[in-house]
N, C-alpha and C positions, 0 to 999 in steps of 0.2 A: 199764714206764710211769711208775713214781714212783722218783725218785731223790733223795738227801739235798740239803738246800740248801747253798749255797756260803758262804764267809765274809763276802762283801759282805751277804748276806742277815743273817747274824748281827750284824753291826756296826749294819745298819739298824734291827734289832730292839732292840738295846740302847738305840738313841736314841729309839725308839718308846715304850720303857718300858711296854709292854703285852704280854699273851700270849694265845693262843687257849686258853680254859678247857677243861677236859675235857668239860664239858656241851655247849659250843658246838661242839667237834670231833666229839662223838659224833653231833650233828644233821647236820653235814656228811657224816660217815662213813656214817650210815644213809641218807641221801639218796643218796649216790653209789652204795651197794650196791644199793639198790632199784630205782633208775632205770637204772643202767648195769651192774649186776652186778660192779662193781670192788671189790675188798677194800681197805679202809684200816684196818688195825689200829692200835692205840693208839701203837706205836712210830713212826708216820708223823705224830704230832701237830705236832712241831717242824717237820718238812718243809712241812705244809701251812701252819703259821703264817708260815713264810717265803715261801711262793709267794703268799699272799693279800696280803701287805703292799703289793706295788705297786699291786693294785687298790684297796685301802683308800686309799692316797695319791692315786691318780688320781681317786676319787671324794670326794675332800676329806673323808673320815670321820675319826673319832677313835678308833675301837675296833672289835674284832673282833665284839663283840656288836652293835654299829650295823650292821656289815656283814651279819652274819647275819639280823637283822630285815629289813634291806632286801632281802637275797636270797630270803627265803622269804615276801615280800609278793607280792601279785598283780603288780605292776609289775616287781620283781625276778625273779620267775619268767619274765616275758616278755622282759625288756630284758638281764638279766644272765647268764642261764643259759650262753651260749656263751663269755662271757668268763670264766666260772668254769671251764668245761671246758678252755679253752685254758690257763688258770693251771695246773691240777692235773695235766693229763696231759702226760707227756714221750714223745716220739715218737722212738726211736732206730731208725735203719735205714741201710743202705748199698747200694750197687750190688753185685749178685751176692753178696750176703749168703747164706750157707749155700749154696755154689755146687753142691753135689751134686744139689740139686731141679732146677736149670737144665740140669745134665747129663742128668738123667732126663727132663725136658721135651722136650730135643733129640733125644736117643739112643734113647728108648722111646715116648714118646707121640707125637710128631710123625713119627716112623719108621714107625709103624703106621697113621698118620692116613689115611683113604681118599680125602681131597681134596674131598670133597663138602660142599657149605654152607659156612657161616661158623664157624670155630674161635673158641670164645668162652672168655675166662679171666676170672675175678673175683679181684681182689686185696682181700680183706677186711681192713681194718686197714692201708690203703696208706701212711699217714703222709704224709711230705713228697714222696712219688713216686718214690723210688728203685726200690721193687720193680715198679710197673708200667712204669716205663720200661726196666728191666732185661728183663723179660718182652717188651716190644716190641722189644728189640734181638735177643733170640733169635728171636722170630717173624718180624721183618724179615730176618733173616740166612737164616732157613728158606726164605722166599719168594724170595730171590735165586736159589735153585736149584729152586724149584717156582713159577714165575709165576703160575699160576692159583690159588694159596693165597690165601684171603681170611681176616682175623681181627678180632676185636674185643676190648678190653680194658676191663673195668669196674672203676675204683678207687674203694674206699669207705672212710670214716673218720668218727669221731664228732667230731672236731675241724675246725671251718670254717677255723681259722687254717693247719693243716698242708695242708688242701685247697687253700687259696689259694696256699700255696707250691709245691704240687705243679704247679699249673695254670701257674704261672711258669715252672717248669723251669729255674731257675737255681740254680747249685751252686758250691761252692768247687772250684777246678780239682782240687786233691788228693783230692777225693772219687771221681774217676774214673781214679785211678792204676792200680786193677786191671784196667781195661778194655784190650784189646789196642790199640795204636797206629791200626791200619786202622780199627777201629770207632770209635775217637775221632774220627778225621777224618771219617768217614762220618755220625755222628749228633750230633756236638757242634761248636759255635761258641765259640771263645775270645774272651774280652773283650779289648779294646784296652788297658785299664788294667792295666799289669803291676805296679802296687803292691798290687793287690787282685784278683789273678788268679781270675776265675770262668769258668764255662762256662755256656752255655745249650743246652737240647735243640733239635735242628733240627725244624722242622714235621712232617717225614715221620715222626719218632719219637712225635710226639703225635697224628698224624692219627686213629688209630683207637682213642684212649683217651677215655673218658668218666669223669669224676670226680663223685660224688655223696656227700652227707652220709647216712650210715646208722648207726643206733644198734642193734647187734647184740641188744640185750635187747628190742626191739620184738617184739609177738607175731607179726608177719609183716613182709616187706619189699617196699617198693613196687617190685618188679623183675618185670617180665613175660616173663622169659627164663630158660632153663636154660644151664649152662655145662658144657664139656668139662673144665675143670680150675678148681679153687679153691685159691687160696692163703690159709690162715689161720694165719701164723706169728707167734709170739711175741706173741699177743694173749690166748690161752686161759689163760696163767699168771697173769693177774690176776683171773681168776675162780675162785670156789670150784667144787668138783668137780660138784655138781648143776647149777650155771649152766653149766658147760663141756658137760656132756652135752645140755642144753636148746638151747644155741646150735648145737652141732654137728648135732644133729637137724634144726634149722631151716635151717641152711645146706645140708644134704643135700637138701632139698626142691627147691633150685635146682641141683643136680648131676645131670647126665644119668647114666642106668644105665651102669656100666663107666668113669664119669669118675674123674678122679684128684683126691684131697684131699690137700694138704700142710699139715703142721703144723711148729712149730719144734722144733730139737733138744732144747730144754728141757723139751718138753711130751710127754705120753702119753695115749693113749685106752684103755689097759688097763683092763679090766673095765667099760667103758661099753657100754650097750645103743644103739648106733648102727649104721645101715645100711653099714658100712664094713668091707672086709676088708683085713688087712695085706698089703701088697706087699713093703716093706722098711722099714727103720728111718725114721719119719716120713712114710711114703709109703703112702696107703691107696687103695683102690678101691671105688667104690660098688657094692653087690651088686645 
């Protein structure tokens, strides 16, 4: 979720002739951890300094301390919080990322589905939409051979900016290079501007997807349903161990008994007291 700043940020910082003090960084770091469970160790200070520079410029402020004082004011907590989150969170994702999960969804989960009711999937930490749209491709492909099959997909993220991008469903054309040609034609529209080749997802791919803002650190989630499958991949790595366990336990409250829970390949549930049993690496079933 966090990456080092680029050279342009460094040049701007030199021109700005200011830096984020250790004290101000700690205030932001403590806030991010307490409210969102995201770890931001001291080595991330320069990164955060670079990320906040544009917001300081946009607000015509003269220092990081001035921004900090505004951010923690009553007005700042009301108006600036989502801008802050959009600045400090990076959302890297791809279509069919970690494809073994989508193979398991198709070959194991759907193959054993009894066909009754609506099959429900939650993409927790859906970022800019590639994951829920990938899930939609898999489920739409299954529906082609099982016409009575119905499904819904719930995509959530903490960043309103990436949720807005997900809702638009527009991507650089090279983002879908991994997708077979037949499915590209079935689910995407090419832009006419060949100087900036993009694709847009077709309405049928979006039809069964709902996108919502959710902070996984909240005590409960305003979701009145349970799911057959939950994807929570490459999100937990930004939390400490205790926070990971609490978040997974809460997510499991929304997973049906026997439902499948996917995590990222760089994540582990080893030693956690959660109601999940190991199926295969990064794949779990609710007990």
